[in-house]
C-alpha positions in Angstrom: -49.6 289.7 -37.3 -47.8 287.7 -34.6 -48.1 288.7 -31.0 -44.8 289.1 -29.2 -44.4 288.5 -25.4 -43.0 291.2 -23.3 -40.9 288.9 -21.1 -38.7 286.7 -23.1 -37.8 283.4 -21.5 -34.0 282.7 -21.3 -33.3 279.0 -21.3 -29.8 279.4 -19.7 -29.2 279.7 -16.0 -26.3 281.0 -13.8 -24.0 278.3 -12.4 -22.3 280.7 -9.9 -24.5 279.6 -7.0 -24.0 275.9 -7.9 -20.2 276.2 -7.7 -20.5 277.9 -4.3 -22.6 275.0 -3.1 -20.1 272.5 -4.4 -17.2 274.2 -2.6 -19.1 274.4 0.7 -19.9 270.7 0.4 -16.2 270.0 -0.3 -15.1 271.9 2.7 -17.7 270.2 4.9 -16.5 266.7 3.9 -12.9 267.6 4.2 -13.4 268.8 7.8 -15.6 265.9 8.9 -13.3 263.3 7.4 -10.4 264.5 9.5 -12.5 264.4 12.7 -13.6 260.8 12.2 -10.3 259.2 13.4 -7.8 261.9 14.5 -5.7 259.4 16.6 -5.7 256.5 14.2 -2.5 254.5 14.2 -1.6 252.8 11.0 -0.5 249.3 11.6 1.1 246.7 9.4 -0.5 243.5 10.6 1.0 240.2 9.8 -0.9 238.0 7.4 -0.9 234.3 7.7 -1.3 233.9 3.9 2.0 235.5 3.0 5.5 234.8 4.2 8.0 237.4 5.3 11.4 236.3 4.5 13.9 238.0 6.8 17.2 237.2 8.3 16.2 235.5 11.5 18.6 236.7 14.2 16.8 235.8 17.5 13.7 233.9 18.2 11.5 234.6 21.2 9.0 232.0 22.2 6.0 232.4 24.6 4.2 229.2 25.3 0.6 228.7 26.6 1.9 228.7 30.2 3.3 232.3 29.6 6.9 231.2 29.8 9.4 233.3 27.8 12.3 231.7 25.9 15.0 233.4 24.0 16.2 230.6 21.8 16.2 227.6 24.1 17.0 229.7 27.2 14.1 230.3 29.6 13.9 234.0 30.6 11.9 236.0 33.1 10.0 238.9 31.4 12.1 241.4 33.4 15.3 240.0 31.9 14.1 240.0 28.3 15.9 243.3 27.4 19.3 242.2 28.6 19.1 238.7 27.1 17.9 239.8 23.7 20.6 242.6 23.7 23.3 240.0 24.5 22.3 238.1 21.3 22.1 241.1 18.9 24.6 243.6 20.3 26.8 243.3 17.2 24.0 244.2 14.8 22.3 247.4 13.8 19.2 245.9 12.0 18.4 242.6 13.6 15.1 240.8 13.3 13.5 239.3 16.4 11.0 236.6 15.5 8.2 236.3 18.0 6.5 232.9 18.2 3.6 233.2 20.7 0.9 230.7 21.4 -2.5 231.9 20.2 -3.8 231.8 23.8 -1.1 234.2 25.1 -2.4 237.6 26.2 -1.5 240.5 24.1 0.3 242.1 27.0 3.0 239.4 26.8 3.5 240.2 23.1 3.8 243.9 24.0 6.3 243.1 26.7 8.7 241.7 24.0 8.1 244.6 21.7 8.8 247.0 24.5 12.0 245.3 25.3 13.2 245.6 21.7 12.1 249.3 21.6 14.1 250.0 24.7 17.1 248.4 23.1 16.6 250.5 20.0 16.3 253.7 22.1 19.2 253.0 24.3 21.7 251.9 21.6 20.3 253.9 18.6 19.6 250.8 16.6 16.8 249.7 14.3 15.9 246.2 15.4 12.4 244.9 14.4 10.0 242.4 15.8 8.3 240.0 13.4 5.3 238.1 14.7 5.3 234.6 13.3 2.0 233.2 12.1 0.9 229.9 11.0 -0.2 229.4 7.3 -3.9 228.6 6.8 -5.1 225.0 6.5 -5.9 224.0 3.0 
């Protein structure tokens, strides 16, 4: 005669607590991932390996001595907005190509971008600044 055990072992287990744990982990990672970089600005940086073909309306040069040129005309930084606008006033979507020496401070580049942004704001246009880069040496 076989002896039977009073407590039978059940090989299955409840997954309800496991799903609760997964949802709590999901909520935790969703909250912490939004706190990592709340003020991150997405930038499209120019790459020197690819070429952006765009209709070139105006070219702004900044040499290593921090002199600004619009085309071949030397311009003071304070006059940039007026001179650039005089070249692109008949267009809604002009491209301003910025060719800056690599030793030029970033503030000079920002000065040109600010001038174009002020034109866009004042005249409700959509001009853009393209930073020219040099292709890599092979």
